[in-house]
C-alpha positions as CSV (number, residue, x, y, z in Angstrom):
1,S,10.0,-0.6,40.2
2,L,10.1,-2.0,36.2
3,S,12.2,-4.5,35.5
4,I,12.9,-6.4,31.7
5,T,14.4,-9.7,31.4
6,P,15.2,-10.4,27.3
7,V,13.9,-13.8,26.6
8,M,15.5,-15.9,24.3
9,L,13.0,-18.1,22.3
10,D,13.3,-20.9,19.8
11,N,11.1,-19.5,17.8
12,L,11.3,-16.4,15.9
13,C,8.2,-14.4,15.3
14,D,8.2,-12.3,11.8
15,V,9.5,-8.1,13.1
16,E,9.3,-5.5,10.8
17,P,10.6,-3.9,9.2
18,N,12.8,-7.0,7.7
19,D,12.0,-5.9,3.8
20,S,15.8,-6.2,2.5
21,K,19.0,-8.0,3.6
22,E,20.0,-5.0,5.5
23,Q,16.8,-5.4,7.9
24,A,16.8,-8.7,8.5
25,S,15.7,-10.6,11.3
26,V,18.4,-12.9,12.7
27,I,17.5,-16.6,12.8
28,Q,18.5,-17.8,16.4
29,G,16.7,-20.9,17.1
30,T,14.8,-23.7,14.5
31,T,11.3,-21.8,13.5
32,V,10.0,-19.1,12.3
33,V,6.5,-17.5,12.5
34,G,5.8,-14.4,9.9
35,F,3.3,-13.3,8.4
36,V,2.6,-11.6,5.0
37,S,0.8,-7.9,5.5
38,K,0.9,-5.8,3.0
39,T,1.6,-5.9,-1.0
40,N,4.9,-7.2,-1.9
41,D,5.8,-7.8,2.1
42,S,8.8,-9.7,1.1
43,D,10.8,-10.8,5.1
44,Y,14.4,-11.1,4.6
45,Y,16.1,-13.4,7.6
46,V,19.6,-14.0,8.6
47,V,20.7,-17.2,9.3
48,Q,24.9,-18.3,10.3
49,Y,26.9,-20.5,11.1
50,K,30.4,-22.3,11.6
51,G,31.8,-23.4,8.8
52,R,30.1,-24.9,5.9
53,Q,26.5,-26.6,7.2
54,K,23.9,-28.2,4.6
55,K,20.5,-27.3,6.3
56,F,16.9,-28.7,5.2
57,F,14.3,-25.7,4.6
58,T,10.9,-26.2,4.9
59,L,8.4,-23.6,4.2
60,K,4.8,-24.0,5.3
61,T,1.9,-21.9,4.5
62,E,-1.7,-21.4,5.1
63,E,-3.6,-18.8,3.1
64,I,-1.5,-17.7,1.0
65,S,1.4,-19.2,-2.6
66,L,4.6,-17.3,-1.3
67,S,8.2,-18.2,-2.6
68,L,11.2,-18.8,-0.6
69,S,14.7,-18.1,-1.7
70,V,17.6,-19.3,-0.5
71,T,21.0,-17.2,-0.7
72,D,24.9,-17.0,0.0
73,S,26.5,-14.6,2.1
74,L,26.1,-11.6,-0.4
75,G,22.6,-12.2,-1.0
76,Y,22.6,-13.7,-4.2
77,I,19.9,-16.6,-4.7
78,L,21.4,-19.7,-5.1
79,Q,17.8,-21.7,-4.9
80,T,13.8,-20.3,-5.2
81,I,10.8,-22.8,-4.1
82,K,7.4,-22.1,-4.6
83,V,4.8,-23.1,-2.5
84,K,0.8,-22.9,-2.9
85,Q,-1.9,-22.2,-0.7
86,G,-2.0,-24.6,2.0
87,Q,0.8,-26.8,0.9
88,S,4.7,-26.8,2.3
89,A,8.1,-27.8,0.4
90,T,11.1,-28.3,1.9
91,V,14.8,-27.4,-0.4
92,S,18.5,-28.4,0.7
93,E,21.1,-25.7,0.9
94,I,25.0,-25.5,2.0
95,I,25.5,-22.6,4.3
96,D,29.0,-21.4,3.7
97,G,29.0,-19.1,7.5
98,K,25.7,-16.7,6.4
99,G,23.5,-17.3,4.1
100,F,19.8,-15.0,3.9
101,L,16.0,-16.5,3.4
102,I,13.7,-14.4,1.9
103,V,10.1,-15.3,1.5
104,K,7.8,-13.1,-1.3
105,P,4.0,-13.6,-1.4
106,L,3.0,-15.1,-4.8
107,S,-0.8,-13.8,-4.4
108,T,-2.6,-11.3,-3.0
109,N,-4.0,-12.5,1.2
110,Y,-2.4,-9.7,3.3
111,S,-3.0,-11.5,7.0
112,S,-1.3,-14.5,6.3
113,M,1.0,-16.1,8.2
114,Y,3.5,-18.6,7.4
115,T,6.5,-21.2,9.2
116,I,9.9,-21.8,7.7
117,E,11.3,-24.4,9.7
118,I,15.2,-25.4,9.6
119,K,16.8,-29.0,10.1
120,D,19.8,-30.8,9.7
121,K,18.8,-33.7,8.2
122,P,15.3,-34.0,5.9
């Protein structure tokens, strides 16, 4: 007989569809590996913490320029950073219980990988 055992991973891989707040992938670890797979492919992730916590979000990209927005629990954008192809950038924000991360392409390379790392300190 075949059995399936769920596995909890520290790294989350981009799971489509996650093109809106309602479809956001839940981040449970500290690293996300995502892909830009189509025109205007926005990827939404939700982060959840107990109380208010300051977090540092680093977006690393290889073959595409991207933006990373951090929102409040309702989805209102608090900050956005733009990251050029082959570079990385970090934004810090206080998350009050829940927030969203939104990754959007700024150029047209539709098979490109990116990584988001989440830390308590820079």
